[in-house]
C-alpha positions as CSV (number, residue, x, y, z in Angstrom):
1,M,-88.4,2.2,72.1
2,I,-90.5,4.3,69.7
3,V,-94.1,4.7,70.6
4,P,-96.4,4.8,67.6
5,I,-99.1,7.5,67.5
6,A,-102.3,5.7,66.8
7,H,-104.9,7.3,64.6
8,A,-102.9,10.4,63.6
9,G,-105.6,11.1,61.0
10,H,-108.1,11.6,63.8
11,W,-105.9,14.1,65.5
12,L,-105.3,16.0,62.3
13,V,-109.1,16.4,61.8
14,N,-109.5,17.8,65.3
15,V,-106.6,20.2,64.8
16,L,-108.3,21.5,61.7
17,Y,-111.3,22.5,63.8
18,V,-109.1,24.3,66.4
19,A,-106.7,26.0,63.9
20,P,-109.0,28.9,62.9
21,L,-109.6,29.7,66.6
22,L,-105.8,29.7,67.3
23,V,-105.3,32.0,64.3
24,V,-107.9,34.5,65.6
25,I,-106.4,34.5,69.1
26,G,-102.9,35.0,67.6
27,V,-104.0,38.0,65.5
28,L,-105.8,39.6,68.5
29,A,-102.7,39.1,70.7
30,W,-100.4,40.5,68.0
31,Q,-102.6,43.6,67.5
32,S,-102.7,44.1,71.3
33,M,-98.9,44.0,71.5
34,K,-98.6,46.4,68.6
35,D,-101.0,48.9,70.3
36,R,-99.3,48.7,73.6
37,R,-95.9,49.3,72.0
38,R,-97.3,52.2,70.0
39,V,-98.8,53.9,73.1
40,K,-95.6,53.3,75.1
41,Q,-93.3,54.8,72.3
42,S,-95.6,57.8,71.6
43,G,-96.1,58.7,75.3
44,E,-99.8,59.5,74.6
45,P,-102.2,58.8,77.5
46,I,-104.3,55.7,77.4
47,A,-107.9,56.5,76.6
48,R,-110.2,55.5,79.4
49,R,-113.9,56.0,80.0
50,P,-114.8,58.7,82.4
51,P,-116.3,57.5,85.8
52,T,-120.0,57.1,85.7
53,E,-122.2,59.0,88.2
54,P,-124.3,57.0,90.6
55,P,-128.0,56.9,89.8
56,P,-130.2,59.4,91.7
57,A,-131.7,58.0,94.9
C-alpha cells in the first residue's frame, strides 16, 4: 500500500526556510574538518590561549 504525502507543498516551503541554515552549518563543519586535517598533517601545535591569572584579592 502506498501512503500519499499530504500537502507536500507545505513541506517544501518549510524546507526553504531551513535550507540556508543547513548550508551554513555544512560550510562550518567542512571548514573545521579541513582545519583539523591541516593541523594534523603539518604537525604544528594547536594555538591555545594562555591561562588567565586570578584577580588580585
